[in-house]
N, C-alpha and C positions, 0 to 999 in steps of 0.2 A: 452075102456076101465076101467074099477077101480079096483084097484092093492093095496094091502097091506103088510107093511115090516117091519120088525124094521131094525133100523139104529144108527150106533154109529157117536156122530157130530163129526166132525172135527174141521170144520171153518165156519163162515156165514159173511156176507159180504151185506153191502146196494143193491141194482137193483133199486129203485125209491125213493119216498119220501114218498112211505107206504108199500114197500113191502123188502123182504131178497133174496140173495140166500144162501140154506144151502148145503154143500158138506160134505159126509158124506160116511161112509165105512157100505152099505145095505146089508141084507141078501139074497134078492135076485138079486141086480142088483150089486152087487158089490160097487167102488169107484164112488158116480156117484153125480150131483148136483138136488137140489130142487128147486122150486121156491115159495116160500111164500109169498102169497098176502095180504097184508095187514099187517101182522105181526110187523112191524115198530110201529104200533100206540098202538100194545097189549102187555103190558107190563108185566102182568101174564106169557104169552107165552113164551117171551123173555127170561126170565129166565132158562126158561127148556134148554135151548139153549147152557147151558156151556161145553166147551170142556171135551168131551169123553161121555156126557149125551148119555142116550139108550132109544130111541124115538121111536113108531111106527106112521109109515107114510103110509096116504091114497091117494094114487095118479093115474094120468089119464092120457090117452097117449099112444103112442106105446112103446112096452118093451125097445127097443135099442135105444129109442131119448136121446139126450146128455141134457137134460134138462128137468126134469120133473113139471110137475105140482104139487103140495102138495095142495088135499083137505081136508085136515084134518092132526093133529099132535098132539098126547099123550104121554107125559112122560110114561116108563115103566116101570122102574128102580130106584128110586130115592137117586143117590148114593150122599147123601148128607153132604158127607166128603169133596166130590170134590170139591161140590160149598162152603160149610162153614169152610174149615179148609183152614188157606192160602197157607200152605206147602205142602198140596195134592194139591190145586189149580194150584200151579205152577210147580207141576210134573206133572199135567192135561196139561195144557197147552202145556206144553215141550213136550212131547210124541205125543200131538194133533200135532202141527206143523210140530215134523217130518214125523208123518203118511202121512201129508200133501203133503211130498215134494218125499217121499220114495218109496208109493203104487201107481199103474197106475189105469187108469179108465179103468173099465171092463165092459163087456155084460151082465157076471152073475156073482153071487157073490160066495165064498169060504167058504161051509158052515164048515170045520173044523175051517178057518181062522177066520170066525168070531165069532163062539164060544168059539177059543183061547183069540177073543179079549178081552169079555165080562167076562170070567175068569179071566182073567190078571187085567182089570180094577176095578173087584169088589175084589181084592186080595190087589191094593190098595187104595181102599174105604175103607176097616175095617181092614188095616196092622198096627201096632204099631209103626214098623220101617222099614222107608222105602228111606232111605239115597242113599242106592245100589240098589233100585227098577229099575233105570232106564237102570241102565248097564247090568240087567238079560233083563229087558223087550227088549232092543235093540238087544241084543244077540240072543234070540229066535225071532225075529223079520227077525233077516239075515236067520232063517232056513226057514222062511216061503217062504221068496223072494228069497232062491234057493244058498247062498252065505254064509252058515254058517262060522265059523274058524274051522279049524279040525286039530287032534291031538293033543299032548301034548309037551312041552317043553323037551328036554332029554340034557344028555352031549354034544353027537354028534352032533344037532341038537338043538343050543339056541338060535336062532334068527327066528324072526318070518315075513313072508315074506308078507307084504298085500295085493298085485298084487294078488301073488298066494293063498291064504289063507290059508298056511299049515308052519309048523318051518322046517327049514333048516339049511344047513351047512355053507351058506354062508352070511357076513353080509358086502356087501359092496355098493350095491344098496341102492339110497335116500328113494324107498319106503319097506324097510326093517328095523325093528326095530333094535335096539340096543338090548344089552344083558339085561341090567336095563328093558325095556320098553317090552320087550317078558317074561323077568320073571313078570310082572306085570298084563300083559294080560293072561299068564296061569294061575293066579292065580285065574281068576273067569269063567276062559272057563267050559262049561259042568257043571254048577253049579244049582240045584233045587234054586227056591224061597228061600224055608226053608232055605237052606243052605247059600246062598251070605247074608240075614240078619245076620247072623252071624259073618260073616267075619269084623273085623277093616281095613277101607282102611280112610286115612287121607284126607284131603280137596285136596290137592297138589294132590296124587295120583289119586283121584279120576276126576279130572278134566283133569290129563294126558289121564286115560283109554277114555273117554269121546272125547277127543282130536283124540285118535286113531283110536276110533271105527265111530267116524265121516267120517276119513278119507279112511278108509276102505270102509265104505258105497259108499261114492261119488268114488273112484276109481270102486267100480264092480254096479256100477249102470250108471259108466261113466257120471257122471254130478256132476256141482258144485251147492252146495245149503247153505244158510248162514241162520244161526238159529239166530231169533229175542232173544226168549224167552233164549238162553243160560246167560245171564246177570242174569234176575231173575232165575234160578236156580242158580247160583254161591252165589247171595246173602243171599239164604233161609236154602242151606245146606252144614252144618260143617263138 
């Protein structure tokens, strides 16, 4: 049975001398893998498979199969800046790698999540100021995964508990942020993309925020993961 679905490219890797595996988040099947036979020889089609590209895939096989055979693949939205702008390309690489570690393989797609991803990627493609984009994206991603940070810092509750996901009056655990870190996190919580791009965050504080969010995800996903693209991100964004 032939089915057609849109998908956001997360990662590709060689399968044989001529073929590729594409891992992506698809509208119909959620996060899954597609076998692309002969694509290693087709340079034109390989170009469209950059991180966070939106493609349409015609696939055959069982709906719930782990690996789906792609009969054809076409670019749906030319997010040209993600391919041509080295800064945005680095950001896209980072976000795609993070998604690959944090979203689970599904049997069905989540339309709300899929449409949000497209909207977010489109914003990255068109925005002029993107230095804080990944901070906003990761916090919103936490909401879809069911563990968004809650509340705000107050005088009575000045510390953020990474494990529990909210502010507290206790600052003794090694999974509770100190007051300065809690203040920094509180600064960006619950902001829209339009609001967060207006905030001035220096390189050191941005790196600190990313480290804290990384640890937060590890605790709530109950798994460790290391991102190769972190070094790329550190070099690109001041």
